[in-house]
TORNU-613905 format. One record per residue (C-alpha): residue number from 1; residue in three letters; x, y negated, z. Coordinates in steps of 0.1 Angstrom, whole numbers, plus 2048, in hexadecimal, padded with zeros to 3 digits. Example, Ala and Ser with C-alpha at 12.3 -4.5 7.8 and 13.67 -1.06 7.14 Angstrom:
num, residu, c1, c2, c3
1, Ala, 87B, 82D, 84E .
2, Ser, 889, 80B, 847 .
***
This chain:
num, residu, c1, c2, c3
1, Met, 800, 800, 800 .
2, Lys, 80D, 7DE, 7F7 .
3, Ser, 7F9, 7C3, 808 .
4, Asn, 7F5, 7A1, 7F8 .
5, Pro, 802, 786, 810 .
6, Ala, 7EF, 76B, 7FE .
7, Ser, 7CD, 77C, 807 .
8, Asp, 7D5, 78F, 826 .
9, His, 7E1, 772, 83B .
10, Val, 7D5, 750, 830 .
11, Tyr, 7D3, 730, 845 .
12, Phe, 7BF, 711, 83C .
13, Asn, 7D3, 6F0, 839 .
14, Asp, 7BE, 6D0, 83C .
15, Gly, 7D9, 6BF, 827 .
16, Phe, 7CB, 6D0, 808 .
17, Lys, 7AA, 6BD, 80B .
18, Cys, 7BB, 69D, 7FF .
19, Ser, 7C6, 6AC, 7DE .
20, Thr, 7B9, 6A7, 7BA .
21, Ile, 7C0, 6CB, 7B0 .
22, Ser, 7A3, 6E2, 7B4 .
23, Ile, 7AF, 701, 7C6 .
24, Ser, 795, 71C, 7CA .
25, Thr, 7A0, 738, 7E2 .
26, Asn, 77D, 749, 7E5 .
27, Leu, 784, 74C, 80A .
28, Thr, 770, 743, 828 .
29, Glu, 77C, 72C, 844 .
30, Pro, 77C, 738, 868 .
31, Asn, 75B, 726, 86E .
32, Gly, 74A, 73A, 853 .
33, Ser, 746, 71D, 83A .
34, Ser, 752, 721, 816 .
35, Asn, 773, 711, 80D .
36, Ser, 768, 700, 7EE .
37, Val, 777, 6DE, 7F4 .
38, Gly, 78C, 6D0, 7D8 .
39, Ser, 7B1, 6CA, 7E0 .
40, Gln, 7C6, 6AD, 7D6 .
41, Gly, 7EB, 6AC, 7D7 .
42, Ser, 80A, 6B4, 7C2 .
43, Lys, 807, 6BB, 79D .
44, Glu, 827, 6CF, 79C .
45, Phe, 816, 6F0, 7A0 .
46, Ile, 7F4, 701, 7A4 .
47, Leu, 7EF, 71C, 7BE .
48, Thr, 7DB, 73A, 7B0 .
49, Glu, 7C7, 754, 7C2 .
50, Asp, 7E4, 76C, 7C4 .
51, Gly, 7FA, 752, 7D5 .
52, Lys, 810, 74B, 7B7 .
53, Lys, 81A, 729, 7A9 .
54, Val, 811, 720, 786 .
55, Lys, 823, 701, 779 .
56, Pro, 812, 6EC, 75E .
57, Thr, 826, 6E6, 73E .
58, Val, 839, 6C6, 73E .
59, Ser, 850, 6B9, 722 .
60, Thr, 874, 6B2, 728 .
61, Leu, 870, 68E, 71F .
62, Asp, 854, 689, 738 .
63, Cys, 868, 69C, 753 .
64, Thr, 887, 685, 74D .
65, Arg, 872, 666, 74D .
66, Ser, 861, 670, 76E .
67, Trp, 883, 678, 77D .
68, Leu, 891, 656, 773 .
69, Gln, 873, 644, 781 .
70, Asp, 876, 657, 7A1 .
71, Cys, 89B, 64F, 7A4 .
72, Gln, 893, 62A, 79E .
73, Arg, 878, 62A, 7B9 .
74, Arg, 88F, 63A, 7D2 .
75, Thr, 8AD, 624, 7CA .
76, Phe, 89F, 601, 7C4 .
77, Asn, 889, 5FB, 7E2 .
78, Arg, 88B, 5E7, 802 .
79, Lys, 892, 605, 818 .
80, Thr, 8B0, 611, 803 .
81, Leu, 8BD, 5EE, 801 .
82, His, 8BD, 5EA, 827 .
83, Lys, 8CC, 60D, 82A .
84, Arg, 8E9, 606, 812 .
85, Leu, 8EF, 5E2, 81F .
86, Pro, 8EB, 5E5, 845 .
87, Ile, 8F4, 5C0, 849 .
88, Leu, 8D0, 5B8, 83E .
89, Gly, 8C3, 5CA, 85D .
90, Trp, 8D7, 5B8, 878 .
91, Leu, 8E0, 596, 869 .
92, Pro, 8BD, 586, 869 .
93, Lys, 8BB, 58E, 88F .
94, Tyr, 8DE, 581, 897 .
95, Asn, 8E0, 569, 8B4 .
96, Ser, 8F9, 557, 8CA .
97, Gln, 8FD, 574, 8E2 .
98, Asp, 907, 58A, 8C5 .
99, Ala, 91F, 570, 8B9 .
100, Val, 931, 56E, 8DB .
101, Gly, 933, 594, 8DF .
102, Asp, 941, 598, 8BC .
103, Leu, 95A, 57C, 8C0 .
104, Val, 968, 58B, 8E0 .
105, Ala, 969, 5AE, 8D2 .
106, Gly, 978, 5A3, 8B1 .
107, Ile, 995, 590, 8C1 .
108, Thr, 99C, 5AD, 8D9 .
109, Val, 99C, 5C7, 8BD .
110, Gly, 9B2, 5AF, 8A8 .
111, Leu, 9CC, 5AE, 8C4 .
112, Thr, 9CB, 5D4, 8C3 .
113, Val, 9CC, 5DA, 89E .
114, Ile, 9EA, 5C4, 896 .
115, Pro, A04, 5D8, 8AA .
116, Gln, 9F3, 5F9, 8A0 .
117, Ala, 9F4, 5EF, 87B .
118, Leu, A19, 5E8, 87D .
119, Ala, A1E, 60A, 88E .
120, Tyr, A07, 61F, 878 .
121, Ala, A19, 612, 858 .
122, Gly, A38, 624, 866 .
123, Ile, A24, 645, 868 .
124, Ala, A1A, 641, 844 .
125, Gly, A3F, 63C, 83B .
126, Leu, A39, 618, 82F .
127, Pro, A47, 5F6, 839 .
128, Val, A34, 5E7, 856 .
129, Ala, A24, 5CC, 840 .
130, Tyr, A0E, 5E6, 82F .
131, Gly, 9FD, 5ED, 850 .
132, Leu, 9F2, 5C9, 852 .
133, Tyr, 9E7, 5CA, 82E .
134, Ala, 9CF, 5E6, 837 .
135, Ser, 9C0, 5D4, 854 .
136, Phe, 9AB, 5B7, 848 .
137, Val, 999, 5BC, 826 .
138, Gly, 988, 5DC, 831 .
139, Cys, 97B, 5CA, 850 .
140, Phe, 968, 5B0, 83B .
141, Val, 95A, 5CB, 824 .
142, Tyr, 94D, 5E0, 842 .
143, Ile, 939, 5C2, 84F .
144, Phe, 921, 5C6, 831 .
145, Leu, 921, 5EC, 82D .
146, Gly, 929, 5FA, 84F .
147, Ser, 90D, 609, 864 .
148, Cys, 91F, 60B, 885 .
149, Lys, 927, 5EC, 89A .
150, Asp, 944, 5FE, 8AC .
151, Val, 959, 607, 88D .
152, Pro, 978, 5F1, 887 .
153, Met, 986, 5F8, 865 .
154, Gly, 9AB, 5FB, 861 .
155, Pro, 9C8, 614, 861 .
156, Ser, 9C7, 633, 878 .
157, Ala, 9E2, 64A, 883 .
158, Ile, 9D3, 66A, 874 .
159, Val, 9CC, 65A, 852 .
160, Ala, 9EF, 64A, 852 .
161, Leu, 9FF, 66C, 857 .
162, Leu, 9EA, 67B, 83B .
163, Thr, 9F4, 65E, 825 .
164, Tyr, A19, 665, 82B .
165, Gln, A14, 68A, 823 .
166, Ala, A02, 681, 802 .
167, Ala, A17, 663, 7F7 .
168, Gln, A39, 66C, 807 .
169, Gly, A40, 648, 811 .
170, Ser, A3A, 638, 7EF .
171, Trp, A27, 618, 7F2 .
172, Gln, A1B, 61A, 7CE .
173, Lys, A0C, 63D, 7D4 .
174, Ser, 9FE, 632, 7F5 .
175, Val, 9EB, 615, 7E5 .
176, Leu, 9DF, 62B, 7C9 .
177, Leu, 9D4, 645, 7E2 .
178, Cys, 9C0, 62A, 7F4 .
179, Leu, 9AE, 622, 7D4 .
180, Leu, 9A7, 646, 7CA .
181, Ser, 99D, 652, 7ED .
182, Gly, 985, 634, 7EF .
183, Ile, 975, 63E, 7CE .
184, Val, 971, 662, 7DA .
185, Glu, 962, 655, 7FB .
186, Leu, 94A, 63E, 7E8 .
187, Leu, 93F, 659, 7D0 .
188, Met, 93A, 672, 7EE .
189, Gly, 924, 657, 7FF .
190, Leu, 90F, 650, 7E0 .
191, Phe, 909, 675, 7DA .
192, Gly, 900, 67A, 7FF .
193, Leu, 91D, 691, 807 .
194, Gly, 921, 685, 82A .
195, Phe, 914, 6A7, 836 .
196, Leu, 936, 6B7, 82D .
197, Ile, 943, 6AB, 84E .
198, Asp, 92B, 6C3, 85F .
199, Phe, 941, 6E0, 852 .
200, Val, 95D, 6D4, 869 .
201, Ser, 953, 6E2, 88B .
202, Gly, 95C, 6D4, 8AD .
203, Pro, 978, 6ED, 8B4 .
204, Val, 988, 6E8, 891 .
205, Ser, 986, 6C2, 895 .
206, Ser, 996, 6C4, 8B8 .
207, Gly, 9B1, 6DB, 8AC .
208, Phe, 9B9, 6C5, 88E .
209, Thr, 9B9, 6A5, 8A2 .
210, Ser, 9D0, 6B4, 8BD .
211, Ala, 9E8, 6C1, 8A3 .
212, Val, 9E9, 6A0, 890 .
213, Ser, 9EF, 68E, 8B1 .
214, Leu, A0D, 6A4, 8B9 .
215, Ile, A1B, 69F, 896 .
216, Ile, A17, 679, 898 .
217, Leu, A27, 67A, 8BB .
218, Thr, A44, 68F, 8AD .
219, Ser, A49, 678, 890 .
220, Gln, A4F, 65B, 8A7 .
221, Ile, A69, 66C, 8BC .
222, Gln, A83, 662, 8A1 .
223, Ser, A7A, 63D, 8A7 .
224, Val, A7D, 641, 8CD .
225, Leu, A9F, 653, 8CA .
226, Gly, AAB, 63C, 8AE .
227, Ile, AB2, 659, 895 .
228, Thr, AA5, 665, 874 .
229, Ala, A8F, 684, 873 .
230, Lys, A79, 689, 854 .
231, Gly, A60, 6A5, 84E .
232, Asn, A3C, 6AD, 846 .
233, Thr, A34, 6C6, 861 .
234, Phe, A39, 6C8, 887 .
235, Val, A54, 6E3, 883 .
236, Glu, A67, 6D0, 868 .
237, Ile, A68, 6AF, 87C .
238, Trp, A74, 6C0, 89C .
239, Thr, A8F, 6D3, 888 .
240, Gln, A9C, 6B2, 87B .
241, Val, A9A, 6A2, 89E .
242, Phe, AB0, 6BD, 8AD .
243, His, AC8, 6BB, 88F .
244, Asn, ACE, 696, 893 .
245, Ile, ACA, 692, 8B8 .
246, Glu, AEF, 68B, 8BC .
247, His, AEA, 66A, 8AB .
248, Thr, AD2, 65D, 8C6 .
249, Arg, AD4, 637, 8CD .
250, Ala, AD3, 62F, 8F2 .
251, Gly, AC3, 60D, 8ED .
252, Asp, AA6, 61B, 8D9 .
253, Thr, AA0, 638, 8F1 .
254, Val, AA0, 622, 910 .
255, Leu, A89, 608, 901 .
256, Gly, A72, 622, 8F2 .
257, Leu, A6D, 636, 912 .
258, Thr, A69, 616, 927 .
259, Cys, A4E, 60A, 90F .
260, Ile, A3B, 62B, 911 .
261, Val, A3B, 62A, 937 .
262, Ile, A30, 605, 937 .
263, Leu, A14, 60C, 91E .
264, Leu, A06, 629, 932 .
265, Leu, A06, 614, 952 .
266, Met, 9F6, 5F7, 941 .
267, Arg, 9DC, 60E, 932 .
268, Ser, 9D0, 617, 955 .
269, Leu, 9CA, 5F2, 95D .
270, Ser, 9AB, 5F1, 946 .
271, Ser, 999, 609, 95D .
272, Cys, 9A5, 5F9, 97E .
273, Arg, 98B, 5E5, 992 .
274, Ile, 98B, 5D2, 9B3 .
275, Gly, 96D, 5CB, 9C8 .
276, Pro, 94B, 5DD, 9C8 .
277, Val, 941, 5F6, 9AE .
278, Asp, 923, 5E2, 9A4 .
279, Glu, 930, 5C4, 990 .
280, Lys, 913, 5AE, 99C .
281, Glu, 91F, 5B1, 9BF .
282, Cys, 943, 5A5, 9B6 .
283, Ser, 94F, 582, 9BE .
284, Ser, 95A, 56A, 9A3 .
285, Phe, 97F, 571, 9AC .
286, Gln, 97A, 596, 9AA .
287, Arg, 969, 593, 988 .
288, Ala, 985, 57E, 97B .
289, Val, 9A0, 596, 987 .
290, Asn, 98D, 5B4, 978 .
291, Lys, 98A, 5A2, 957 .
292, Ile, 9AF, 599, 956 .
293, Leu, 9B8, 5BD, 95E .
294, Trp, 9A2, 5CA, 942 .
295, Ile, 9B0, 5B1, 929 .
296, Val, 9D4, 5BA, 932 .
297, Gly, 9CC, 5DF, 92F .
298, Thr, 9BA, 5DB, 90E .
299, Ala, 9D3, 5C4, 8FE .
300, Arg, 9F1, 5D7, 90B .
301, Asn, 9FF, 5DE, 8E8 .
302, Ala, 9FF, 5BA, 8DE .
303, Ile, A0E, 5AF, 8FF .
304, Leu, A2A, 5C8, 8FD .
305, Val, A31, 5C0, 8D8 .
306, Val, A34, 59A, 8E1 .
307, Val, A4B, 5A1, 8FF .
308, Cys, A61, 5B9, 8EC .
309, Cys, A62, 5A2, 8CE .
310, Ile, A6F, 585, 8E4 .
311, Met, A88, 59D, 8F3 .
312, Gly, A94, 5A8, 8D1 .
313, Tyr, A98, 583, 8C6 .
314, Met, AAC, 57B, 8E5 .
315, Leu, AC3, 599, 8E3 .
316, His, AC9, 596, 8BE .
317, Thr, AEB, 58A, 8B2 .
318, Glu, AF8, 583, 88F .
319, Glu, B16, 59A, 893 .
320, His, B06, 5B9, 8A4 .
321, Gly, AE1, 5B4, 89F .
322, Ala, ACA, 5C1, 8BA .
323, Pro, AD2, 5DE, 8D1 .
324, Phe, AB5, 5F1, 8C2 .
325, Arg, AA6, 5F4, 89F .
326, Val, A8D, 5D9, 896 .
327, Val, A72, 5D7, 87C .
328, Gly, A85, 5BF, 865 .
329, Glu, A78, 5A6, 84C .
330, Ile, A53, 5A6, 843 .
331, Pro, A47, 593, 824 .
332, Pro, A35, 574, 830 .
333, Gly, A11, 56B, 825 .
334, Leu, 9F4, 57F, 819 .
335, Pro, 9F9, 59A, 7FF .
336, Ser, 9F3, 592, 7DB .
337, Ile, 9D3, 5A0, 7CB .
338, Gln, 9DC, 5B8, 7AF .
339, Leu, 9D2, 5D9, 7A0 .
340, Pro, 9E0, 5F8, 7B2 .
341, Pro, 9FF, 607, 7A0 .
342, Thr, 9F7, 623, 788 .
343, Ser, A1B, 62C, 77E .
344, Leu, A3E, 62E, 78C .
345, Thr, A5F, 626, 77B .
346, Ala, A7D, 63D, 77F .
347, Asn, A8C, 625, 799 .
348, Glu, A6C, 627, 7AE .
349, Thr, A6B, 64D, 7B2 .
350, Ser, A80, 663, 7C9 .
351, Asn, A8B, 67A, 7AD .
352, Gly, A93, 65F, 793 .
353, Val, A78, 66B, 77B .
354, Ala, A5D, 652, 770 .
355, Glu, A39, 65C, 779 .
356, Gly, A18, 653, 768 .
357, Phe, 9F6, 652, 777 .
358, Val, 9EF, 677, 773 .
359, Glu, A10, 680, 783 .
360, Met, A0A, 669, 7A0 .
361, Val, 9E7, 677, 7A6 .
362, His, 9F4, 69B, 7A3 .
363, Ser, A0F, 694, 7BD .
364, Met, 9F4, 68A, 7D6 .
365, Gly, 9E5, 6AC, 7D5 .
366, Ser, 9C9, 6B4, 7ED .
367, Gly, 9CE, 693, 7FF .
368, Leu, 9B3, 684, 7E8 .
369, Val, 999, 69A, 7F8 .
370, Val, 9A7, 69F, 81B .
371, Ile, 9AC, 679, 823 .
372, Pro, 987, 671, 81B .
373, Leu, 97B, 68D, 831 .
374, Ile, 991, 685, 84E .
375, Ser, 989, 660, 84B .
376, Leu, 964, 668, 84D .
377, Met, 96B, 67F, 86B .
378, Glu, 97C, 663, 87D .
379, Asn, 962, 64A, 874 .
380, Ile, 945, 660, 87E .
381, Ala, 956, 668, 89F .
382, Ile, 954, 643, 8A8 .
383, Cys, 930, 640, 89D .
384, Lys, 925, 65E, 8B1 .
385, Ala, 939, 654, 8D0 .
386, Phe, 926, 632, 8D3 .
387, Ala, 906, 63A, 8C1 .
388, Asn, 8F2, 63F, 8E1 .
389, Gly, 8DD, 65A, 8D0 .
390, Lys, 8D6, 646, 8B0 .
391, Pro, 8DA, 659, 88F .
392, Val, 8FA, 654, 87B .
393, Asp, 8F9, 651, 855 .
394, Ala, 919, 662, 84A .
395, Ser, 913, 65B, 825 .
396, Gln, 910, 635, 82C .
397, Glu, 930, 636, 840 .
398, Leu, 941, 647, 822 .
399, Ile, 934, 62B, 80C .
400, Ala, 942, 611, 825 .
401, Ile, 965, 61F, 82A .
402, Gly, 967, 629, 805 .
403, Thr, 95F, 605, 7F9 .
404, Ala, 977, 5F7, 814 .
405, Asn, 993, 60D, 807 .
406, Ile, 98D, 603, 7E3 .
407, Phe, 98F, 5DE, 7EC .
408, Asn, 9AD, 5E5, 802 .
409, Ser, 9C0, 5F5, 7E5 .
410, Phe, 9C1, 5D3, 7D3 .
411, Val, 9D5, 5C4, 7F0 .
412, Gln, 9EF, 5E0, 7F2 .
413, Ala, 9E0, 5F3, 80F .
414, Phe, 9E1, 618, 817 .
415, Pro, 9C1, 62B, 820 .
416, Gly, 9AF, 621, 840 .
417, Thr, 991, 62A, 855 .
418, Gly, 983, 623, 877 .
419, Ala, 99A, 62C, 894 .
420, Leu, 98A, 63A, 8B4 .
421, Ser, 9A2, 628, 8CB .
422, Arg, 999, 606, 8BC .
423, Gly, 974, 610, 8BC .
424, Ala, 976, 616, 8E1 .
425, Val, 985, 5F4, 8E6 .
426, Asn, 96A, 5E4, 8D0 .
427, Asn, 94E, 5F5, 8E4 .
428, Ala, 95D, 5EC, 905 .
429, Ser, 961, 5C7, 8FA .
430, Gly, 93C, 5C4, 8F5 .
431, Val, 939, 5C5, 8CF .
432, Arg, 916, 5BE, 8C2 .
433, Thr, 918, 5C1, 89C .
434, Pro, 931, 5CA, 880 .
435, Leu, 938, 5A5, 87D .
436, Ser, 953, 5A9, 897 .
437, Asn, 969, 5B6, 87B .
438, Ile, 96C, 593, 86D .
439, Tyr, 97F, 587, 88B .
440, Ser, 997, 5A4, 88D .
441, Gly, 99D, 5A1, 867 .
442, Gly, 9A2, 57C, 86B .
443, Leu, 9BC, 581, 886 .
444, Val, 9D0, 599, 86F .
445, Met, 9CF, 57E, 854 .
446, Ile, 9DC, 564, 86C .
447, Ala, 9F8, 57C, 876 .
448, Leu, A02, 581, 851 .
449, Leu, A01, 55B, 84A .
450, Phe, A14, 54E, 868 .
451, Leu, A23, 569, 87E .
452, Thr, A36, 580, 866 .
453, Pro, A58, 56E, 86C .
454, Tyr, A56, 577, 891 .
455, Phe, A4E, 59B, 88A .
456, Tyr, A72, 5A0, 87E .
457, Phe, A7E, 5A6, 8A2 .
458, Ile, A63, 5BF, 8AC .
459, Pro, A76, 5DE, 8B8 .
460, Arg, A6D, 5FF, 8A6 .
461, Pro, A6F, 613, 8C7 .
462, Thr, A53, 5FC, 8D4 .
463, Leu, A3C, 604, 8B6 .
464, Ala, A44, 629, 8BB .
465, Ala, A3B, 626, 8DF .
466, Ile, A19, 617, 8D6 .
467, Ile, A12, 634, 8BF .
468, Ile, A1D, 64F, 8D8 .
469, Ser, A09, 63F, 8F5 .
470, Ala, 9EA, 63F, 8DF .
471, Val, 9EB, 661, 8CF .
472, Val, 9F5, 674, 8EE .
473, Phe, 9D1, 670, 8FA .
474, Met, 9C3, 67E, 8D9 .
475, Ile, 9D0, 6A0, 8E2 .
476, Glu, 9B0, 6B1, 8EC .
477, Val, 9BB, 6C8, 908 .
478, Lys, 99C, 6C1, 91C .
479, Val, 985, 6D4, 903 .
480, Val, 997, 6F5, 908 .
481, Lys, 988, 6FD, 92B .
482, Pro, 963, 6F7, 923 .
483, Met, 968, 709, 901 .
484, Trp, 976, 727, 914 .
485, Arg, 959, 727, 92C .
486, Ser, 93E, 722, 912 .
487, Lys, 949, 737, 8F4 .
488, Lys, 96C, 745, 8F3 .
489, Ser, 96A, 74E, 8CE .
490, Asp, 969, 729, 8C5 .
491, Leu, 98D, 727, 8D1 .
492, Val, 998, 73C, 8B3 .
493, Pro, 991, 722, 898 .
494, Gly, 99C, 706, 8AF .
495, Val, 9BD, 716, 8B8 .
496, Gly, 9C1, 723, 894 .
497, Thr, 9BD, 700, 886 .
498, Phe, 9D5, 6F2, 8A0 .
499, Val, 9F1, 70B, 898 .
500, Ala, 9EC, 709, 873 .
501, Cys, 9EE, 6E3, 872 .
502, Leu, A0E, 6E4, 886 .
503, Val, A1F, 6FE, 86F .
504, Leu, A0F, 6F6, 84D .
505, Pro, A05, 6D6, 83B .
506, Leu, 9E7, 6C6, 84B .
507, Glu, 9CF, 6CD, 82E .
508, Trp, 9D7, 6F2, 831 .
509, Gly, 9D2, 6F1, 856 .
510, Ile, 9AF, 6E2, 855 .
511, Leu, 9A6, 6F9, 838 .
512, Ile, 9B1, 717, 84D .
513, Gly, 99C, 70A, 86A .
514, Val, 97D, 706, 854 .
515, Gly, 983, 728, 845 .
516, Leu, 984, 738, 867 .
517, Asn, 963, 727, 870 .
518, Val, 954, 734, 850 .
519, Ile, 95F, 758, 858 .
520, Phe, 94F, 755, 87A .
521, Ile, 92F, 749, 86A .
522, Leu, 92F, 764, 850 .
523, Tyr, 935, 77F, 86B .
524, His, 918, 770, 87F .
525, Ala, 902, 772, 861 .
526, Ala, 90E, 796, 859 .
527, Arg, 906, 7A3, 87B .
528, Pro, 8E3, 798, 885 .
529, Lys, 8D6, 7A3, 8A7 .
530, Leu, 8B8, 7BC, 8A7 .
531, Ser, 8A1, 7BF, 8C4 .
532, Thr, 88E, 7E0, 8C8 .
533, Glu, 86E, 7E4, 8DC .
534, Leu, 857, 802, 8E1 .
535, Leu, 834, 7F5, 8DF .
536, Thr, 810, 803, 8DE .
537, Thr, 7F4, 7FA, 8C6 .
538, Gln, 7D1, 7F2, 8D1 .
539, Ser, 7C7, 816, 8CC .
540, Gly, 7E4, 822, 8E1 .
541, Val, 7FD, 82D, 8C5 .
542, Glu, 821, 827, 8CD .
543, Tyr, 837, 816, 8B3 .
544, Ser, 85A, 806, 8B3 .
545, Met, 85C, 7E1, 8AB .
546, Ile, 87F, 7D6, 89E .
547, Thr, 885, 7B1, 89B .
548, Pro, 8A3, 7A2, 889 .
549, Asp, 8AC, 77F, 895 .
550, Arg, 8B5, 770, 874 .
551, Cys, 8B3, 772, 84E .
552, Leu, 8BD, 792, 83B .
553, Ile, 8D7, 78B, 821 .
554, Phe, 8F1, 7A1, 80F .
555, Pro, 90C, 7A1, 82B .
556, Ser, 8F4, 7AD, 845 .
557, Val, 8DA, 7C3, 835 .
558, Asp, 8ED, 7E4, 835 .
559, Tyr, 8F6, 7DE, 85A .
560, Val, 8D1, 7D9, 861 .
561, Arg, 8C7, 7F8, 84D .
562, Asn, 8DF, 80E, 861 .
563, Leu, 8D2, 800, 882 .
564, Val, 8AD, 804, 878 .
565, Asn, 8B3, 828, 86D .
566, Lys, 8C6, 830, 88D .
567, Gln, 8AB, 822, 8A4 .
568, Ser, 88E, 832, 890 .
569, Ile, 89E, 855, 890 .
570, Arg, 8A3, 853, 8B5 .
571, Gln, 87F, 84A, 8BE .
572, Asn, 86C, 85B, 8A1 .
573, Val, 84E, 844, 8A2 .
574, Pro, 840, 82B, 888 .
575, Val, 858, 80E, 883 .
576, Val, 84D, 7EA, 87E .
577, Ile, 867, 7D0, 873 .
578, Asp, 85C, 7AE, 880 .
579, Ala, 867, 796, 865 .
580, Ser, 85C, 776, 877 .
581, His, 881, 76A, 878 .
582, Val, 88A, 775, 855 .
583, Tyr, 888, 755, 841 .
584, Gly, 89E, 75F, 824 .
585, Ala, 8A7, 77E, 80F .
586, Asp, 8B9, 786, 7EF .
587, Phe, 8BB, 7A0, 7D4 .
588, Thr, 8D3, 7B6, 7E8 .
589, Thr, 8BB, 7B5, 805 .
590, Ala, 89E, 7C1, 7EF .
591, Thr, 8B2, 7DF, 7E2 .
592, Val, 8BD, 7E9, 805 .
593, Ile, 89A, 7E6, 812 .
594, Asp, 88F, 7FD, 7F6 .
595, Ser, 8A9, 816, 802 .
596, Leu, 89D, 812, 826 .
597, Ile, 879, 819, 81C .
598, Ser, 885, 838, 809 .
599, Asp, 898, 843, 829 .
600, Phe, 878, 842, 83D .
601, Asn, 864, 853, 822 .
602, Gln, 87C, 870, 821 .
603, Arg, 879, 874, 847 .
604, Gly, 853, 871, 845 .
605, Gln, 854, 853, 85C .
606, Leu, 83F, 834, 859 .
607, Leu, 84E, 812, 853 .
608, Phe, 83B, 7F0, 853 .
609, Phe, 845, 7CC, 84F .
610, Tyr, 834, 7B2, 865 .
611, Asn, 831, 78D, 85D .
612, Leu, 847, 78F, 83E .
613, Lys, 847, 76D, 82C .
614, Pro, 836, 76D, 80A .
615, Ser, 855, 760, 7F8 .
616, Ile, 86A, 77D, 806 .
617, Cys, 84E, 795, 7FF .
618, Ser, 84E, 78C, 7DA .
619, Ile, 874, 793, 7D9 .
620, Phe, 86F, 7B5, 7E7 .
621, Glu, 852, 7BC, 7CF .
622, His, 867, 7B5, 7B0 .
623, Val, 883, 7CC, 7BB .
624, Ser, 875, 7E7, 7D1 .
625, Ala, 868, 806, 7BF .
626, Ala, 85C, 815, 7E0 .
627, Gln, 83B, 80B, 7F0 .
628, Phe, 840, 7F3, 80D .
629, Val, 824, 7E8, 825 .
630, Val, 821, 7C5, 833 .
631, Tyr, 807, 7B9, 84C .
632, Tyr, 802, 798, 85E .
633, Gln, 7E9, 79F, 87A .
634, Glu, 7F1, 7B6, 897 .
635, Gln, 7CF, 7C8, 895 .
636, Gln, 7D6, 7D3, 872 .
637, Leu, 7F0, 7EC, 87E .
638, Asp, 7D6, 804, 88B .
639, Glu, 7C4, 803, 869 .
640, Leu, 7E5, 80A, 857 .
641, Leu, 7EC, 828, 86D .
642, Lys, 7C9, 836, 868 .
643, Glu, 7CC, 833, 843 .
644, Arg, 7EB, 848, 844 .
645, Asn, 7DB, 862, 85B .
646, Tyr, 7F6, 85D, 875 .
647, Val, 7F3, 872, 894 .
648, Gln, 80B, 86A, 8B1 .
649, Lys, 821, 887, 8BB .
650, Arg, 820, 88B, 8E1 .
651, Leu, 83D, 89C, 8F3 .
652, Glu, 832, 8B7, 90B .
653, Thr, 845, 8B7, 92C .
654, Ala, 849, 8D6, 941 .
***
């Protein structure tokens, strides 16, 4: 018996009553009245009596015209405009309180981003000026397109390291990489590919971030020791460090270690408070002291750079220079606006061979894909950290950072994104809207216009200390303990990503982490859990109810078949497979179900399917040669057993 799911188990939907299509089901509603009401709704298909969809004939031209009109309606409307230009949502409601909050936050972030930009350029293997070039145009773009008030656009440590691995310290390739990664990000956003970040799980993200932090920290050891140690991986850098450690400069080492200690001590000042816990109960003096401590702790990088710059100027002599390595000359003024370079002469390459556009892009490898994904991951981390439960539009963030990087490439910048450390400073400073970026970007422009001559004396060990004191807190050791307590298997992709990123190039490391996650997901799908219950029908007949907890697809269906056969042979009663949780099936599933029905027929044992969805039922019908029985109401089971003249075998006990 093959039961028809369209007629055996039908429910009435009041939504059909507003349709223009007349659908006659020849069925009676529960109250006994005839369901002859005409239906109105979609004209995409007509539902016939046997539950099948019959599509009306539509010409290709009409279909194309309808699709274009639909795209036009969805694209050119007020809702989409406000979604793609978030500034239209908050600018009309902007007030004086917002202006004050954005001004304070913008200046505070600006004092943070200038020393960070100088330092992060070193991670990318570029002169320090390129860090400043990457820190102002993107800020202005994000004001119009950014959807999160806490994101400060600019260079970040992780993206700077990925830039170095892709461009190998060539400023021409770094600028071209900024343009191309921006285009990739923009296209991903326009096509709604922000969901790709969902494939990077929490453990993989933690392992990747921790490994990158260690690599960045390791890359700055050379600046603290005053030596040269180049390499792409954690192992390569440490090998070079040990090989050249005999050339350590005492002045650089002492200054670098001292700066690290001072920065860590100053960092604790931002959380220090005097007086009562409730700020309203504090006196004016206590509030002033707490504010000063917070400002000193937050602006610690800028304060240390200024102090060390003055010290470098005072200790510098014409004959011997400074007792430690300094940044050197920085071109004064704003960068010129020009197209990103698309070729390299023989003098501009490391191997002395000229490179065209194709060769430059080919040398970047997977960085064109990895950098946009990691940039989005960093940006979304800021949005989620300070969203307070509000939804985050990943595709809009891709559009924002992609457009920012495209504009940045015309002022000789390397790729950038939002940095979590600056995002935390932004939020703690009371930022109200993305307009705070205009003040931080303005401060960077002022620094380029008037302060570059004084940057000459900034010690390189100080910039290295700023990076080390920042990335050391990005090593996510604290997630290991709760992960171990909640689900130990999650440590496998996390630790695998961590080790792979340290030993192999970063793009391979994160690919291995995602691959391990996919393997776990596939294993989970291939081994569904089956619950077995021995139940009794209304007439007192025992039967076994087997319930799979997920869909049946090709990796899992043979496993399910073996378990069902094993349980049914052991109990030797009619078996009912509860398909309530089976929301998907494929061709392989249908063939194996056909074999399962044959197994039961050979044993003379009854097999029924309960609550099998009509769409899955149609798949089984087209493949299965054997008869399978589906029912949708529990009282039907007794009728099915009577039709098959089933008599329960009772075991006699002595």
